[in-house]
C-alpha positions in Angstrom: 110.0 -154.3 81.9 106.4 -154.0 81.9 105.9 -156.4 84.9 108.2 -154.4 87.0 106.1 -151.4 86.3 102.7 -153.1 87.1 103.4 -154.4 90.7 105.1 -150.7 91.0 101.2 -150.1 90.2 99.8 -152.7 93.0 102.5 -151.8 95.8 99.7 -148.6 97.3 97.2 -150.7 97.0 98.7 -153.3 99.1 97.7 -153.6 102.4 100.0 -152.0 105.2 100.0 -154.9 107.3 102.8 -156.9 104.9 105.1 -154.1 105.3 104.2 -153.3 109.0 104.0 -157.6 110.1 106.5 -157.4 113.1 106.1 -153.5 113.8 104.4 -154.2 117.3 106.2 -155.9 119.6 104.7 -159.6 121.5 103.6 -159.1 124.4 104.2 -162.0 126.9 102.9 -162.4 130.1 103.6 -165.9 132.4 102.8 -166.4 135.9 101.0 -169.0 138.7 97.4 -169.0 139.3 96.6 -169.5 142.7 93.4 -169.3 145.3 94.0 -168.3 148.6 97.9 -169.1 147.8 97.1 -173.0 146.1 97.4 -173.2 142.8 94.2 -173.3 140.8 92.8 -174.2 136.9 91.4 -171.6 134.8 91.3 -170.4 131.6 92.7 -167.0 130.5 91.3 -164.7 127.7 94.5 -162.2 127.1 92.9 -158.8 125.1 93.7 -155.7 123.9 91.3 -153.5 124.6 89.8 -150.7 123.0 86.1 -150.7 122.9 83.4 -153.5 123.3 83.4 -154.0 119.4 87.1 -153.3 118.7 88.4 -155.7 121.2 91.4 -157.9 119.6 91.6 -161.0 120.9 95.6 -162.2 121.6 95.8 -165.2 123.0 93.3 -167.9 125.0 95.4 -170.1 127.7 93.6 -173.1 129.7 96.1 -173.4 133.1 96.4 -177.4 134.5 96.4 -178.1 138.6 100.0 -176.2 138.7 98.2 -173.1 137.7 101.4 -171.8 135.8 100.3 -170.3 132.4 102.5 -168.3 129.9 100.1 -166.2 127.4 101.9 -164.4 124.1 100.1 -162.4 121.8 101.0 -159.7 119.4 98.9 -156.2 119.1 97.1 -155.1 116.1 96.9 -151.3 116.5 98.9 -148.2 118.5 97.3 -148.5 121.5 98.2 -151.4 123.7 95.8 -151.7 126.7 96.2 -155.3 127.7 93.1 -157.0 130.2 92.9 -160.4 130.8 89.6 -162.2 131.9 90.2 -165.3 134.3 86.9 -168.4 134.0 87.4 -170.1 137.7 86.1 -171.1 140.8 87.9 -169.1 143.2 84.7 -167.6 144.9 81.5 -167.8 147.0 78.9 -168.0 144.6 77.1 -171.7 144.5 74.3 -173.1 142.7 71.7 -175.2 144.6 73.2 -178.1 144.8 76.1 -177.0 146.8 78.6 -176.1 143.9 80.6 -173.7 143.2 79.3 -171.3 139.7 82.0 -170.8 136.7 82.9 -166.9 137.5 85.3 -164.6 136.3 87.6 -161.9 136.9 89.1 -159.0 134.7 92.7 -157.9 135.7 94.8 -154.7 133.7 97.9 -155.1 133.1 99.5 -151.6 133.0 101.8 -150.3 129.7 104.4 -149.2 131.8 105.0 -152.9 133.6 104.6 -154.3 129.8 107.3 -151.9 128.7 109.2 -152.2 132.0 109.9 -155.8 131.6 110.6 -155.1 128.1 107.1 -156.8 127.1 108.2 -160.3 129.3 105.9 -159.7 132.6 106.3 -161.9 135.4 103.1 -162.0 136.8 101.4 -164.3 139.3 97.6 -163.4 139.9 95.7 -164.3 143.6 92.3 -164.6 142.5 90.7 -164.8 146.0 91.5 -161.0 146.3 90.3 -160.4 142.9 85.9 -159.4 142.3 84.2 -162.2 140.3 81.2 -162.0 138.5 78.9 -165.2 137.2 80.6 -166.5 133.8 77.2 -167.4 132.3 76.0 -166.6 129.6 78.7 -163.1 129.2 81.9 -165.1 129.2 80.6 -167.5 126.6 79.2 -164.9 124.2 82.3 -162.5 124.8 84.6 -164.8 124.0 82.6 -166.6 120.6 82.8 -162.9 119.4 86.4 -162.3 119.8 87.1 -165.6 118.6 85.1 -165.1 115.4 86.3 -161.6 115.2 90.2 -162.9 115.2 89.3 -165.4 112.5 88.0 -162.8 110.4 90.5 -160.4 110.6 93.4 -163.4 110.7 91.8 -164.3 107.2 91.1 -161.7 105.1 94.7 -160.4 106.1 96.4 -160.0 102.8 
């Protein structure tokens, strides 16, 4: 009986995530990355965008030559504002030797589209029509921040 009483005393101090672990749906986005209609390799970082310091990494995926991707992640708060950050070479930025620089594009996914697809969205991306920025050093720093933060928050959950 005293053990039961001790357990009951601990319940209010437990992390709420234990009880709400499956409260939010898993967000799935699948499709193909293309550049001028042709499949292209790229790295896709899917985040739940809140503010620069509180963004939450949902997943990272490297596409193969066929450009196909399947992303899945679970949000960690009430608001869901999904953004895809795609590193690619589908742009006109070049270095002196003529090789293309690694660039990135940011694509917002609208919550209405996610809800309408029951959080399982088919979304093909044509990169030649997206604005591109030089990747280095922005994306490596951002990726390190998001992955470090994700590791830290996952490690210290009860």
